[in-house]
GUVEXFI-924556 format. One record per residue (C-alpha): z, y, x. Coordinates in steps of 0.001 Angstrom, whole numbers, plus 524288, in hexadecimal, padded with zeros to 5 digits. Layout:
Z,Y,X
...
//
This chain:
ACD06,C81FE,114E3
AD845,C78F3,1174C
AE41B,C76E4,10EE1
AED08,C7D36,1190B
AE4DE,C899F,11940
AE4FA,C8A5F,10A69
AF3B1,C8875,10A30
AF594,C9322,11459
AED05,C9C90,10CA6
AF462,C997F,10017
B01E0,C9B4C,10609
AFD88,CA7A7,10D0D
AF8B6,CAD86,10047
B0501,CA921,0F951
B0D7D,CAFAC,1039B
B05E6,CBC61,10230
B07EC,CBC36,0F374
B1677,CB990,0F56E
B17CE,CC508,0FED1
B10C9,CCE34,0F572
B1987,CC9C8,0EA21
B25B9,CCBB9,0F267
B2166,CD984,0F5E4
B1EC3,CDCBD,0E79B
B2C2A,CD773,0E3B3
B3316,CDF12,0EE79
B2BF5,CEB9D,0EAE5
B2F4B,CE9D0,0DC84
B3D98,CE799,0DFF0
B3E29,CF3FD,0E81B
B37BF,CFBF7,0DD50
B4105,CF658,0D30F
B4D17,CF935,0DB3A
B4870,D0702,0DDD1
B451E,D098E,0CF93
B51CB,D03E1,0CA3D
B5AE4,D095F,0D49E
B6298,D1294,0CBBA
B61CE,D0AE9,0BEFE
B6EF0,D0638,0BA10
B76C6,D0A89,0C5CD
B8523,D0D2B,0C30F
B849A,D1997,0CB37
B7AB0,D1F8E,0C1EE
B8344,D1DB9,0B5FC
B7E2F,D1DC2,0A81D
B7246,D2592,0A461
B7563,D335C,09FC5
B7558,D35DF,09125
B69A0,D3C40,08B15
B6CD0,D4A57,08762
B6FBD,D4B97,078E6
B7465,D3D95,07741
B826B,D3919,076BC
B86EC,D2FC1,08129
B897A,D21C6,07CE1
B94A9,D20CE,086B3
BA135,D283F,08478
BAE29,D2991,08B4B
BB377,D1EA9,082B0
BA913,D14AA,08657
B9C16,D106B,080E9
B9EDC,D138E,0729C
B9771,D2013,06F12
BA02D,D21D1,0630B
BAC90,D22CB,06B2D
BB389,D2FC3,06A53
BB6B5,D3546,077C4
BC4F9,D389D,079F5
BC796,D45F5,07FE8
//
């Protein structure tokens, strides 16, 4: 087996590994984008309060001790 044939076999195998890694990375990116699509979007707004608990946000700002003015 000549040196040129060995080099061709090595680079061919290396290219196959690179293609497989690129496909895995692309698939992972698509899954991550799909899974995280609605997380943190401004359209969704803050998470709703749990029933029975007071909201930490009030009309006066972030201070839960603030007295709302009616």
